[in-house]
ROSE-4610 file (N, C-alpha, C; in Angstrom, 1 decimal, always signed):
// ROSE-4610
residu = [M/M/M/G/G/G/N/N/N/L/L/L/D/D/D/M/M/M/K/K/K/D/D/D/A/A/A/Y/Y/Y/A/A/A/K/K/K/I/I/I/L/L/L/E/E/E/A/A/A/F/F/F/A/A/A/Y/Y/Y/I/I/I/A/A/A/A/A/A/R/R/R/A/A/A/P/P/P/K/K/K/S/S/S/N/N/N/E/E/E/Y/Y/Y/N/N/N/V/V/V/L/L/L/K/K/K/V/V/V/F/F/F/Y/Y/Y/L/L/L/A/A/A/D/D/D/K/K/K/A/A/A/H/H/H/M/M/M/E/E/E/R/R/R/Y/Y/Y/G/G/G/R/R/R/F/F/F/I/I/I/F/F/F/E/E/E/D/D/D/R/R/R/Y/Y/Y/A/A/A/A/A/A/M/M/M/A/A/A/K/K/K/G/G/G/P/P/P/V/V/V/P/P/P/S/S/S/V/V/V/A/A/A/Y/Y/Y/D/D/D/L/L/L/I/I/I/K/K/K/A/A/A/I/I/I/R/R/R/T/T/T/N/N/N/A/A/A/Q/Q/Q/L/L/L/P/P/P/Y/Y/Y/S/S/S/L/L/L/T/T/T/A/A/A/P/P/P/I/I/I/Q/Q/Q/I/I/I/Q/Q/Q/S/S/S/H/H/H/H/H/H/E/E/E/V/V/V/T/T/T/A/A/A/L/L/L/R/R/R/D/D/D/A/A/A/D/D/D/E/E/E/D/D/D/L/L/L/F/F/F/S/S/S/N/N/N/S/S/S/D/D/D/I/I/I/E/E/E/C/C/C/I/I/I/D/D/D/E/E/E/I/I/I/L/L/L/K/K/K/L/L/L/S/S/S/E/E/E/T/T/T/K/K/K/D/D/D/L/L/L/G/G/G/D/D/D/L/L/L/S/S/S/H/H/H/D/D/D/D/D/D/A/A/A/W/W/W/K/K/K/K/K/K/T/T/T/D/D/D/R/R/R/N/N/N/S/S/S/I/I/I/M/M/M/P/P/P/V/V/V/E/E/E/W/W/W/I/I/I/I/I/I/G/G/G/T/T/T/L/L/L/Q/Q/Q/N/N/N/S/S/S/D/D/D/A/A/A/L/L/L/L/L/L/E/E/E/L/L/L/Y/Y/Y/N/N/N/N/N/N/R/R/R/H/H/H/P/P/P]
num = [1/1/1/2/2/2/3/3/3/4/4/4/5/5/5/6/6/6/7/7/7/8/8/8/9/9/9/10/10/10/11/11/11/12/12/12/13/13/13/14/14/14/15/15/15/16/16/16/17/17/17/18/18/18/19/19/19/20/20/20/21/21/21/22/22/22/23/23/23/24/24/24/25/25/25/26/26/26/27/27/27/28/28/28/29/29/29/30/30/30/31/31/31/32/32/32/33/33/33/34/34/34/35/35/35/36/36/36/37/37/37/38/38/38/39/39/39/40/40/40/41/41/41/42/42/42/43/43/43/44/44/44/45/45/45/46/46/46/47/47/47/48/48/48/49/49/49/50/50/50/51/51/51/52/52/52/53/53/53/54/54/54/55/55/55/56/56/56/57/57/57/58/58/58/59/59/59/60/60/60/61/61/61/62/62/62/63/63/63/64/64/64/65/65/65/66/66/66/67/67/67/68/68/68/69/69/69/70/70/70/71/71/71/72/72/72/73/73/73/74/74/74/75/75/75/76/76/76/77/77/77/78/78/78/79/79/79/80/80/80/81/81/81/82/82/82/83/83/83/84/84/84/85/85/85/86/86/86/87/87/87/88/88/88/89/89/89/90/90/90/91/91/91/92/92/92/93/93/93/94/94/94/95/95/95/96/96/96/97/97/97/98/98/98/99/99/99/100/100/100/101/101/101/102/102/102/103/103/103/104/104/104/105/105/105/106/106/106/107/107/107/108/108/108/109/109/109/110/110/110/111/111/111/112/112/112/113/113/113/114/114/114/115/115/115/116/116/116/117/117/117/118/118/118/119/119/119/120/120/120/121/121/121/122/122/122/123/123/123/124/124/124/125/125/125/126/126/126/127/127/127/128/128/128/129/129/129/130/130/130/131/131/131/132/132/132/133/133/133/134/134/134/135/135/135/136/136/136/137/137/137/138/138/138/139/139/139/140/140/140/141/141/141/142/142/142/143/143/143/144/144/144/145/145/145/146/146/146/147/147/147/148/148/148/149/149/149/150/150/150/151/151/151/152/152/152/153/153/153/154/154/154/155/155/155/156/156/156/157/157/157/158/158/158/159/159/159/160/160/160/161/161/161/162/162/162/163/163/163/164/164/164/165/165/165/166/166/166/167/167/167/168/168/168/169/169/169/170/170/170]
x = [-5.5/-5.5/-6.4/-7.6/-8.6/-8.6/-9.0/-9.2/-7.8/-6.8/-5.5/-4.8/-4.2/-3.4/-2.2/-1.5/-0.5/+0.7/+1.2/+2.2/+1.8/+0.6/+0.0/-0.1/-0.6/-0.7/+0.6/+1.6/+2.9/+3.5/+3.3/+3.8/+3.1/+1.8/+1.1/+1.5/+1.9/+2.4/+3.7/+4.7/+6.0/+5.9/+5.0/+4.9/+4.2/+3.4/+2.8/+4.0/+4.9/+6.1/+6.9/+7.1/+7.7/+7.0/+5.7/+4.8/+4.7/+4.6/+4.5/+5.9/+6.9/+8.3/+8.6/+8.3/+8.6/+7.7/+6.7/+5.7/+5.5/+5.8/+5.5/+6.4/+5.8/+6.6/+7.6/+7.2/+8.1/+7.9/+9.0/+9.0/+9.7/+9.5/+10.1/+9.1/+9.5/+8.8/+7.4/+7.5/+6.3/+5.2/+5.6/+4.6/+4.1/+5.1/+4.7/+3.6/+3.8/+2.8/+1.5/+1.5/+0.3/-0.5/+0.2/-0.6/-1.4/-0.9/-1.6/-3.0/-2.9/-4.1/-5.1/-4.7/-5.6/-6.1/-5.3/-5.8/-6.8/-6.5/-7.4/-8.8/-8.8/-10.1/-10.8/-10.0/-10.7/-11.3/-10.6/-11.1/-12.3/-12.3/-13.4/-14.7/-14.4/-15.6/-16.2/-15.4/-15.8/-16.3/-15.5/-15.7/-16.1/-16.2/-16.6/-15.6/-14.4/-13.3/-12.0/-11.2/-9.9/-8.9/-7.9/-6.9/-6.0/-5.6/-4.5/-5.0/-6.1/-6.6/-5.6/-4.8/-3.9/-4.6/-4.0/-4.5/-3.7/-4.4/-3.7/-3.5/-2.3/-2.1/-2.0/-2.7/-2.7/-1.3/-0.3/+0.9/+0.9/+2.0/+2.1/+1.9/+2.5/+2.3/+1.2/+0.3/-0.9/-1.0/-2.0/-2.2/-1.0/-0.6/+0.4/-0.1/+0.0/-0.3/+0.7/+0.2/+1.1/+2.0/+1.4/+2.3/+3.2/+2.6/+3.5/+4.7/+4.5/+5.5/+6.5/+6.1/+7.0/+7.9/+7.3/+8.1/+9.1/+8.7/+9.7/+10.9/+10.5/+11.6/+12.5/+12.0/+12.8/+13.7/+13.2/+14.0/+15.1/+14.6/+15.7/+16.9/+16.6/+17.7/+18.3/+17.8/+18.3/+18.0/+16.8/+16.4/+15.6/+15.6/+14.9/+13.5/+12.9/+11.4/+10.7/+9.4/+8.6/+8.5/+8.3/+8.1/+9.3/+10.4/+11.6/+11.3/+10.5/+10.2/+11.4/+11.5/+12.7/+12.1/+12.8/+12.3/+12.5/+11.5/+11.7/+12.1/+12.4/+12.9/+14.0/+14.7/+15.7/+15.4/+15.8/+15.6/+17.0/+17.1/+18.3/+18.3/+19.4/+19.4/+18.3/+18.0/+16.8/+15.4/+15.6/+14.3/+13.7/+14.5/+14.0/+13.8/+12.7/+12.3/+12.5/+13.4/+13.8/+13.3/+12.7/+12.3/+13.5/+13.7/+14.9/+14.4/+13.1/+12.5/+11.1/+10.5/+9.1/+8.3/+7.1/+6.2/+5.5/+5.1/+4.3/+2.8/+2.3/+1.0/-0.1/+0.3/-0.8/-1.4/-0.7/-1.3/-2.4/-2.6/-3.6/-4.8/-5.9/-7.0/-6.9/-7.6/-7.6/-8.1/-9.1/-9.5/-8.5/-7.7/-6.6/-5.6/-5.3/-4.3/-4.8/-6.2/-6.8/-6.8/-7.1/-7.1/-5.7/-4.7/-3.3/-2.9/-3.2/-2.7/-3.4/-4.7/-5.4/-4.7/-4.2/-3.6/-2.2/-1.5/-0.2/-0.4/-1.4/-1.6/-1.9/-2.7/-3.1/-1.9/-0.9/+0.3/+1.1/+0.9/+1.7/+1.4/+0.1/-0.3/-0.7/-0.9/-1.5/-0.5/-0.6/+0.2/-0.6/-0.1/-0.8/-0.9/+0.0/-0.1/-1.3/-1.4/-2.6/-3.9/-4.0/-5.1/-5.5/-4.4/-4.6/-5.0/-5.0/-5.3/-6.8/-7.5/-9.0/-9.6/-10.9/-11.6/-11.2/-11.1/-10.7/-9.3/-8.4/-7.1/-7.2/-7.9/-8.0/-8.7/-9.7/-10.4/-9.7/-8.5/-7.8/-6.7/-6.5/-5.2/-4.0/-3.0/-1.7/-1.1/-0.5/+0.1/-0.9/-2.1/-3.2/-3.7/-4.3/-4.9/-6.2/-6.4/-7.6/-8.7/-9.8/-11.0/-11.4/-11.6/-11.9/-13.3/-14.2/-15.4/-15.3/-14.3/-14.0/-13.5/-12.6/-12.1/-13.2/-14.0/-15.2/-16.1/-16.3/-17.1/-16.8/-15.6/-15.1/-15.6/-16.2/-16.5/-18.0/-18.3/-19.6/-20.3/-21.6/-22.3/-21.6/-21.2/-20.5/-21.3/-22.6/-23.4/-23.5/-23.8/-23.8/-22.4/-21.4/-20.0/-19.7/-20.1/-19.7/-20.6/-21.7/-22.5/-21.8/-21.5/-20.8/-19.5/-18.8/-17.5/-17.7/-18.7/-19.1/-19.6/-20.1/-20.8/-20.0/-18.7/-17.9/-17.6/-17.3/-17.0/-15.5/-15.0/-13.5/-13.1]
y = [+12.4/+11.6/+10.4/+10.6/+9.6/+8.5/+7.3/+6.1/+5.3/+5.6/+4.9/+5.7/+4.9/+5.6/+6.1/+7.1/+7.9/+7.0/+6.1/+5.3/+4.5/+3.8/+3.1/+3.9/+5.2/+6.0/+6.4/+6.7/+7.0/+5.7/+4.5/+3.3/+3.0/+3.3/+3.1/+4.0/+5.3/+6.2/+5.7/+5.4/+4.9/+3.7/+2.7/+1.6/+2.0/+2.9/+3.4/+4.0/+4.7/+5.2/+4.1/+3.0/+1.8/+1.2/+1.1/+0.4/+1.3/+2.5/+3.4/+3.5/+3.7/+3.9/+2.6/+1.5/+0.3/+0.0/+0.8/+0.4/+1.7/+2.8/+4.1/+4.2/+4.6/+5.0/+6.1/+7.1/+8.2/+8.2/+7.9/+7.7/+8.9/+10.1/+11.2/+11.6/+12.4/+12.9/+13.4/+14.3/+15.0/+13.9/+13.0/+12.1/+11.1/+10.7/+9.8/+10.5/+11.8/+12.5/+12.8/+12.9/+13.0/+11.7/+10.6/+9.4/+9.4/+9.8/+9.9/+10.7/+11.8/+12.7/+12.0/+11.6/+11.0/+9.7/+8.8/+7.5/+7.7/+8.8/+9.1/+9.5/+10.3/+10.8/+9.7/+8.8/+7.6/+6.7/+6.5/+5.6/+6.2/+7.5/+8.2/+8.0/+8.3/+8.2/+6.9/+5.8/+4.5/+3.8/+4.0/+3.2/+4.1/+5.4/+6.2/+6.5/+6.2/+6.6/+6.9/+7.8/+8.0/+6.9/+6.7/+5.7/+6.2/+7.4/+7.9/+8.9/+9.5/+10.5/+11.6/+12.0/+13.0/+14.4/+15.4/+16.7/+17.2/+17.8/+18.3/+19.8/+20.2/+21.6/+22.0/+23.1/+23.6/+24.3/+23.6/+24.2/+24.6/+25.4/+25.9/+24.9/+23.7/+22.7/+21.7/+22.0/+21.2/+20.6/+19.8/+19.3/+18.5/+18.6/+17.9/+17.4/+16.0/+15.4/+15.9/+16.6/+17.2/+16.3/+15.3/+14.4/+13.5/+13.1/+12.4/+13.2/+14.5/+15.4/+15.6/+15.7/+15.9/+14.7/+13.5/+12.2/+12.2/+12.6/+12.6/+13.6/+14.8/+15.7/+15.1/+14.4/+13.8/+12.7/+11.9/+10.9/+11.5/+12.6/+13.3/+13.8/+14.3/+14.8/+13.9/+12.6/+11.6/+12.0/+12.6/+13.0/+11.7/+11.7/+10.7/+10.7/+9.5/+9.4/+9.2/+9.6/+9.4/+7.9/+7.8/+6.4/+5.5/+6.0/+5.2/+4.3/+4.7/+3.9/+4.1/+3.0/+3.0/+3.2/+4.0/+4.3/+3.1/+2.8/+1.7/+2.2/+3.6/+4.1/+5.0/+5.4/+6.4/+7.5/+8.6/+9.8/+10.0/+9.9/+10.1/+11.4/+11.7/+12.9/+13.1/+14.4/+14.7/+14.3/+14.1/+13.8/+12.4/+11.5/+10.2/+9.3/+8.7/+7.9/+6.4/+5.7/+4.4/+3.4/+2.4/+1.4/+0.6/+0.5/-0.3/-1.8/-2.0/-3.4/-3.2/-4.5/-4.5/-3.9/-3.3/-2.7/-3.9/-3.5/-4.4/-4.2/-5.0/-4.8/-5.1/-5.7/-6.1/-4.8/-3.7/-2.5/-1.8/-2.4/-1.9/-2.8/-2.3/-3.1/-3.4/-4.4/-4.7/-3.4/-2.7/-1.5/-0.4/-0.3/+0.6/+0.4/-0.9/-1.3/-1.0/-1.4/-1.2/+0.3/+1.2/+2.7/+3.2/+2.7/+3.1/+2.6/+1.4/+0.7/+1.4/+1.8/+2.5/+3.9/+4.6/+5.8/+5.6/+4.6/+4.3/+3.9/+3.2/+2.9/+4.1/+5.0/+6.2/+7.1/+7.0/+7.8/+7.4/+6.3/+5.9/+6.8/+7.3/+8.2/+9.6/+9.8/+11.1/+11.8/+13.1/+13.9/+14.0/+13.4/+13.5/+14.9/+15.7/+17.1/+17.8/+17.6/+18.2/+17.7/+16.3/+15.7/+16.2/+16.5/+17.0/+18.5/+19.2/+20.6/+20.7/+20.2/+20.3/+21.4/+21.5/+22.7/+23.0/+21.9/+22.1/+22.8/+22.4/+23.1/+24.5/+24.6/+26.0/+27.0/+26.5/+27.4/+27.7/+26.9/+27.0/+28.0/+28.9/+29.8/+28.9/+29.4/+28.7/+28.6/+27.5/+27.2/+27.1/+26.7/+26.5/+25.2/+24.7/+23.3/+23.4/+22.5/+22.3/+21.7/+22.5/+21.9/+20.5/+19.5/+18.2/+18.3/+19.3/+19.4/+19.8/+20.5/+21.0/+19.8/+19.0/+17.8/+16.8/+16.6/+15.6/+16.3/+17.6/+18.2/+18.0/+17.6/+17.3/+15.9/+15.1/+13.7/+13.6/+12.5/+12.2/+11.8/+12.1/+11.8/+12.5/+13.6/+14.4/+14.7/+14.9/+15.1/+14.0/+12.8/+11.6/+11.3/+11.4/+11.1/+12.0/+13.3/+14.3/+13.9/+13.5/+13.1/+11.8/+10.9/+9.7/+10.1/+11.0/+11.4/+12.1/+12.9/+13.7/+12.9/+11.7/+10.8/+9.6/+9.5/+8.3/+8.3/+7.1/+6.9/+6.8/+7.6/+7.6/+6.3]
z = [+57.2/+56.1/+56.0/+56.5/+56.3/+57.3/+56.8/+57.6/+58.0/+57.3/+57.6/+58.7/+59.6/+60.6/+59.8/+60.4/+59.5/+59.1/+59.9/+59.5/+58.3/+58.4/+57.1/+55.9/+56.1/+55.0/+54.3/+55.2/+54.6/+53.8/+54.5/+53.8/+52.6/+52.4/+51.2/+50.1/+50.5/+49.5/+49.0/+50.0/+49.5/+48.6/+48.9/+48.0/+46.7/+46.6/+45.4/+44.5/+45.2/+44.5/+43.7/+44.5/+43.9/+42.8/+43.0/+42.1/+40.7/+40.8/+39.7/+39.0/+39.8/+39.1/+38.3/+38.7/+38.0/+36.8/+36.7/+35.5/+34.6/+35.1/+34.3/+33.1/+31.9/+30.8/+31.1/+31.8/+32.3/+33.8/+34.5/+36.0/+36.6/+36.1/+36.8/+37.9/+38.9/+40.0/+39.6/+38.5/+38.0/+37.7/+36.8/+36.4/+37.5/+38.4/+39.5/+40.3/+40.6/+41.4/+40.7/+39.4/+38.5/+38.5/+38.6/+38.7/+40.0/+41.1/+42.3/+42.2/+41.6/+41.4/+40.5/+39.4/+38.4/+38.9/+39.5/+40.0/+41.2/+42.0/+43.1/+42.6/+41.6/+41.0/+40.3/+39.6/+38.9/+40.0/+41.1/+42.1/+42.9/+43.1/+43.7/+42.8/+41.5/+40.6/+40.5/+40.5/+40.3/+41.6/+42.7/+44.0/+45.1/+45.0/+46.1/+47.2/+46.9/+48.0/+47.2/+47.8/+47.3/+47.7/+46.9/+47.3/+48.4/+48.3/+49.2/+50.3/+50.1/+51.1/+51.4/+50.4/+50.6/+50.1/+50.6/+50.2/+48.9/+48.0/+46.8/+46.7/+46.5/+46.3/+44.9/+44.5/+43.2/+43.0/+42.4/+42.1/+40.7/+40.3/+38.9/+37.8/+38.0/+36.9/+37.1/+38.1/+38.4/+39.7/+40.0/+41.4/+41.9/+43.1/+43.8/+45.1/+45.3/+46.6/+47.7/+48.7/+49.6/+50.5/+51.1/+51.8/+50.9/+49.7/+48.8/+48.3/+48.1/+47.6/+48.7/+49.9/+51.1/+51.2/+51.0/+51.0/+49.9/+48.7/+47.6/+47.9/+48.5/+48.8/+49.8/+50.8/+51.9/+51.2/+50.3/+49.7/+48.8/+48.1/+47.3/+48.0/+49.3/+50.1/+51.1/+51.0/+52.0/+53.5/+53.6/+55.0/+55.6/+57.0/+57.7/+57.3/+57.0/+56.6/+58.0/+57.9/+59.1/+59.6/+60.9/+61.4/+61.1/+60.8/+60.4/+59.3/+58.3/+57.1/+56.3/+55.3/+54.4/+53.0/+52.2/+50.9/+49.9/+49.3/+48.3/+46.9/+46.8/+45.6/+45.8/+44.8/+44.8/+43.7/+44.0/+43.0/+42.3/+41.0/+40.4/+39.7/+38.9/+38.2/+37.4/+37.1/+36.4/+37.0/+38.3/+39.0/+38.6/+38.1/+37.8/+39.0/+39.1/+40.3/+39.8/+40.6/+40.3/+41.5/+41.2/+42.2/+42.6/+43.9/+44.5/+44.8/+44.8/+45.0/+44.5/+44.5/+44.1/+45.2/+44.8/+45.8/+46.5/+47.7/+48.6/+48.2/+47.3/+46.7/+47.8/+48.9/+49.9/+50.5/+50.4/+51.0/+50.1/+48.9/+48.0/+47.8/+47.6/+47.2/+45.6/+45.2/+43.8/+43.0/+43.5/+42.8/+42.8/+43.8/+43.9/+42.7/+42.6/+41.5/+40.2/+40.1/+38.8/+38.3/+39.2/+38.9/+38.6/+39.4/+39.2/+37.7/+37.5/+36.2/+35.0/+35.2/+34.1/+33.9/+34.9/+34.6/+34.0/+34.4/+33.9/+32.4/+32.1/+30.7/+29.9/+30.4/+29.8/+29.6/+30.5/+30.3/+29.1/+28.6/+27.4/+26.2/+26.2/+25.0/+25.3/+26.6/+26.9/+27.9/+28.0/+28.9/+30.2/+31.3/+32.6/+33.1/+32.8/+33.2/+32.7/+31.3/+30.7/+31.3/+31.6/+32.1/+33.5/+34.3/+35.7/+35.8/+34.7/+34.8/+34.6/+35.6/+35.4/+36.1/+36.2/+36.7/+38.2/+39.0/+40.4/+40.5/+39.7/+39.7/+39.2/+38.1/+37.5/+38.5/+39.3/+40.2/+41.5/+41.8/+43.1/+42.9/+43.8/+43.9/+43.8/+43.1/+43.1/+44.5/+44.8/+46.1/+47.2/+46.9/+47.9/+47.8/+48.8/+48.9/+48.1/+47.2/+46.4/+47.3/+47.4/+48.2/+47.6/+48.5/+47.9/+47.3/+47.6/+46.9/+45.5/+45.2/+43.9/+43.1/+43.7/+43.0/+42.6/+43.6/+43.4/+42.4/+42.4/+41.5/+40.0/+39.8/+38.3/+37.9/+38.7/+38.5/+38.1/+37.4/+37.2/+38.4/+38.6/+39.8/+41.1/+40.9/+41.9/+43.1/+43.0/+44.1/+45.1/+44.4/+45.3/+45.8/+45.1/+45.5/+46.8/+46.7/+47.7/+49.0/+48.8/+50.0/+50.6/+49.8/+50.2/+51.0/+50.4/+51.1/+52.4/+52.4/+53.6/+54.7/+54.4/+55.4/+55.6/+55.2/+55.4/+56.9/+57.4/+58.8/+59.0/+60.0/+60.2/+60.7]
């Protein structure tokens, strides 16, 4: 998962759940996970790095961040979270995600928040599922991991961004 150690990566994802659930017009699991993909793409295009460094699976209804989805499933079933982390959200009937407390925004850069907020604003008038069904998702076999090169390939300046991504320091 990139530059973050795993505990920090999980914590950032959990805090993103709380942040998104508290602000999203539709805070069901589906939309929360779509925000991850679209905010990651916006951040890569603008700032040359992903927010979450998760791997995206091409599922039937669009890209799904693998680690984030596993955490959602664990929360939904009241399973133990990795590193004894505590969920800042709960999953209610109809897969509604509700924040139990304010998100710890210290885990995010200003640019992370900017891109997440941009996608949340977009979700007020657009269907995030439709927006996530891009060429990378279309080209990937269902239930397979989407190659990061294909995701970056959907962005402006994709050649330069791919070079930057491939040459980042761990």
